[in-house]
N, C-alpha and C positions, 0 to 999 in steps of 0.2 A: 229383482225378476216381475215378470207377470202373473197375476192373479185371475181366477178367473167370478172371483165373487165381488160385486159391487155395493155388499150391505155393509154398513158401519158395524163393528161390532156393539155398540150400543142397540141400534135397532133389533139385530142380532135379537139378543138379552129380550128384549121387550116383545119378540115376537114368540120367544120360549115360553115366556112366563102366561101370555094368553093362548098358546098353542098346547102347550105341554103343562099343567099344574106340577105334574107329577114332579118335573125338573128341578120347574120352577121353586119347591119345596126343599129339595134335597139340596140347591143351593144354598139357600136361605139356611138349613140348617147346618152346612158344610162352614160358611158366613160365622153364624153363630158360636160353631167351637173354635172358628178360628181364634177367635177373642182369648182360648187359653192357651195358643203358642205363636208362636212370632212368624206372621207371611214368610215365604219360602223367597229368599234373594234369587233374584233373576238376572241375569247379562244379554244382555241384546245384540248377537251381532249383525250387523247390517240395519242401521233403523231411518236410512234416505228409500225412497222409491217406495215400493210395498211395504219394505219394514215398517213404513207409516202408519200403515193398517195393523203392526202389535204393537204401538205404543201408543193407542189407542185402545186394547184390548188392555194391554198391560194394566193400563191407567184403571179401566173397568173393574179391574178384578184387585185392582189396590184396595180400589170402594170397599169392595167385600170384604178387604182385610184377609185375603189368601196369595199376595205375591207381594214385592216391591222390590219395586227396579234398583237395583244396586251398582247396574254399570253398561254402557253402548261400548260394542268395538269397532270404530269406522276409522278408516284414515284420516278422514279431517273431523274436529268433534262437533260435536254440534252447537247450536248458539246457545243465546237464551230464549231466544224465537221458536227454535225449531223443539227445543224442548218443552214449550208452551207449558208452564206452571208441573215440573217434573222437578224440579230444586235444580240440585248442584251431582245426581251421581258421577261415579267415576268415570272417568273415559279413558279410553288407549287403541293405540291401534294393536298392540299384542292381545293376540286374545287368552293368551294360556297365562300370561302375569296379571292379565284382568281377572279371569276365574280364580286365581290363588291369592289374590291382594283383597278381593269382595266376599269371599267364601262361598260362591252361588251355588244356590241346591238344582236350581234350572238354566237353559243355555236355551234359550231360543235363536238360529241361524236361518236369517234369508239373506245370503250373499252369495254368488254368482255361480250356479251350480259346477262347475267343475273347481270349488274347492271344500262343496259339502264332506267328503268324505273325509280330508284331514282333519278338517273345521271341529266335527262331530267325535273325531276318537283324537284332538286333544282336551273335548269335554268330556270323554270319557274317564279319561287319564286321570284328570281330578275332580273325576265320582259324579258329574254334573248330571243329570238326567235333559232329555231332549229333549227338543219341540224342533223337526226339524224339517224346514221347507221342501215343498216336493219342485222338479222331481229330485230323487232323492240322492242322485248319481249320474253320472252323463257314459256307464258304463255300467253291465252286468257285473264285470268285475270289480267296480269300485263298492260298488253295492254293496257285493257279497262282504268283502274288507271290512266297512263299514259295519256295515249289520254284524257278525262275527265278532268285530273289535268292539262294537257295544258291548254285543251278547256277554262275551269272557269278563268286560270289565265290570259286568249286573249292574248297568243304571237301564234304568228305563228308554225308552226313545218313541216316541211317534212321529211318523209323519205329516204332513200337512196339507192332505187332502181334506179340506172343511168337508165336502160335499159327503163324505162318509160319514161325517158327522150327523146326520138327516135324518130324524129318524121317519123320515119316509123311506129308506134304504130296507130298512129290517120291516115297513108294511108291506114293501113291494113284494119282498122273498117269502113272506108270509102268503101270500095272494097267490104268488108261481106256485107256491108246496102245498098249498090248499085246493091245487087246479082251478082259483075261479076262472083262468083265461083258459084253459084243457092244456095241450101240450105244450110244451116249451119248444119254439121254432126256432128263435135265435132274438138277440139284440141287436138295435142298429144306435147310434149314437152321431150325434150331428150340430156340429159350430161352426156358424156362418160370422164371424166378425170384422170390422173395418178397423186397419193398421197404414198412418201415413209412413210415409218415406222414414220421418225424424225417429221413428220406433225401433228403427232398426239402427240409430245411430246414437243412440239414447246411454251404450254403453260399448268396452270395446269387444265384449264376447256375447254380443245379439245378433241374432241371423248370424251364429258360426255354426260350424259343424265339428272344427278344434282350432285349438290356437297352436302352431306351432305343431307338436307331437302331444300334446295335451286335449283329450277331449271334451268338447261343451257340448253339442247334440241341443242346439237351441232352435226347433224345427217349433210348427204350428202342433202335431201332435203330442211335443214332449215337454211342453215348456207350458205355451199360454191358453190350448186346449186338451190341457193333460185330464182332469175334471172327465170330461167326456169318454176320457179313455178307461182309465180308473172306474167310474159309478158302470160304466159299460157290464166292465167285468166283472164288477162285485154283482148286477142285478141277475148276470149268468152264473152266479156262486163260482167263481172261477177266479181267485186272486192269486192263489199262490203260484210261483213258475213251474210247479210240479203239473197245474191246471191245465198249464198251454201243451196242443200238440203240433202245430204251426201256424206259420205268419207268414200272409202275405202285404208285401207293401208297395204304395205308389206314392212318390214325391216330387212334386213341382215347385218350381219356383216364377213368380210373376214377375219379381222384386230384383235387384240389384246385388244377389247374398247368395252366403254358400247354403243356409241353411233352406229347409221347405217352407215356403208361404201358402201351399195349396198341397193338400195331401190326403191317401186312405190307408187304413190298414184294415185287414182281415185275420180272425184268427178263429182256428177251430181250437175249441177245450179238449179235456180229455172224455168229457163225456158227451163230444158230438155235436155240441151246441156253436153255431156260428155267431161271431163279435162281430161286428162291421161297425168304424169311426168314419168320419168324412169332416176335414176339416179345412177353414181357409180362413185366412186373414186380410181376404182380395174381395169380400163381399159388397155388392154395390148399399145396401146396409146391413148394419148389425142387427141382431136377431137373439134370443135366448137361446143357446145349448141346450140341447135336451135329448133325453135317452127313451127310445121307445123298444117294450118289448110286447115280443109278437107270439101269438099264443093261439093255438089250432082253432078257437073256439072265443078271440077278442082279441086286446093289447092294453096295454099300458103306456100312458107318454107322459116321461116326469122332465122339467126343467128346475135340474139341481139349484141353478141359482136362486130360486121364489121357494124352491121348498114346496111345489106344487105338482099333484098329480092328477091323471084322468083316465078312471081305468071304463073300458069301453069294452060292455060282453053282450054274447049271445044271451037275448031275454031279458034284457034289464036296458034301463034310460042308463047314461052317460052318467057317471060317478066323481066329482070334482075333488078333492080336500087339500087341504094345506098343514104343516107336518112342522112341530118343531125342531131344533138343530140342536145339538152339544157343542160348547166349543172344546176347538180340542186341546188348547191350552188347561181350558178350567180339568177338562176330562183327566190329563195329567196329573194335575193337581187334586182331583181326586183319589187317583191311580195309589199316587204317594204318601196320604191322606189315611185311605179306609180300603185300599186295594180293589174299586172300581177299575175294574177291567178296561184297558188302553182299547179304544174304537179304531185307531192303524196303526198299530206294529209296524215294524221294518217287514216281517214274512207274508204282511196282508200287502203289500206293494210288488210280490215277486213275482208277477203275472203282468202286471204294468211293466214293471224292469225289462220283462222278454220282452215287449214290445220297443222299448227305447233300446235294447239289443240290436235288436232288426232292424229297428232307423238307421243304428251307428251303423251297422256294417252290410246294409246297402247301398247300393251307387250312388252317388250325387246326385239333389235333383236335377231332373229335368227343367231344363230353361222353355217357357211356354215363347213361342214367335210372339213378334209385337203386336200383330194382327187378332193375337189372342184377349188382348186385353187393351185397357183405354186408361189413360190417366185424369182424375178430376182431384179439384182442389181439396185440401186435408182439412187438419183444425191446426198443424204449425208448419208444414208439407206438401206437395202433391204424395197423394197418394194412386194406386192402381187395382183397378176391376176389373177382374177374371170376367169376361163377357158369359152370363146365368149361370157364374157358379152355384148363386144360392138353390137355382132349383136343383142342380146337380149333387149338392148336399145334401139337401132334402130327400131326393127319389135313394140314392144311397143307403140314408138311412134306412127306406119305407121298403127298400127289395135286395135287402144287405148287399150292393152290386159294387168293384171299384168302383173305380172312374172309365177305366178301359173297358167296362163292359156296359155303358152309358153312351148316348147318341151326344158326346162333346164331338166339338172337331176336329179336338187337339187331341181326345182317345190314342189314334194311332199313336203318338210320338212317345205315351205313357212307358215305364220302364217298370216293370211290374219283378219284384224282387221275391223272394223264398227263404225263409227262414225256418230251420228245426229245432 
């Protein structure tokens, strides 16, 4: 699955150490205390693609004495080159058997979206605590089945929205609560990325809304740019399912796929705050996604892949800052070791899952006409560029508008769906 963060975990660790000495100190203390106990045995389900980043991070935590890689669950075993110095961890395509034979205390699940719930429940039945990649499930019903089953089993579960591990998120929330930008008017998110046609052929589930009767919901808002949605909701103080009043969606596609590659959503929270996110995989050029918090006397822009924020407010010059990041697997280990609060438990993604459900139940994405996009060479295949989409994405975040409310020539074609 795709990730919205390109930063390698080793680089992340360096950033945390440089910008958040308190966190680095805590990590060092936990590593020192780890000498008195065995590292947590970890099984990784899904070690290729985005799963490679989990291997890199597990190696980092191994060096700190916090975990050890006990097993890898893949349909095809990793070879020595892919293991890259990990030695000879046990490998199997049977997740449950691997958890049993390794005695894993932690399972990292980075597999296709439609497998998340079943694998999470297998881990829970074996008493393994979880780091479950985003999106946690392809439907709200599957999310509840997962979250309720994990809670009943008494295991901890962390959902892999790494942007919510940024120290910028609580810092921005404090600024909002302190009135630094006046009354909160709304939160907008923007994600304009480039993906070629090969991206949608990388796996059987890529670009699919469902496979047969099984939901997948691999759309721009729900997978590659899901962090923009989850982060915007978090900054608006709306993370739980019950924080959402209703949701409007507009789903479109330029590519020959089932799911949306160009879409927008607007959420009204129970507090009356509007949250909008516009996303595309068909931009002219990729740009860093961001979330902008609108206030009556200023605004805060947050580039979540960089953990960087810009505060602009009346009577002050612009104030820019970069914040540290707490790794979510490391946070899960700290939770198991000393009771540190989990950063992203399932309930903190309930509002996001309401958005996934709204996308799932919306009409199929509208196919953009051929004159709305053009094809250009991509990295490994041609890619489709929607005319002017970068400006529309930015305008949506700036005005909290849907595409149909902006001056796109194809706007009359969009089909708005409302979910309550």
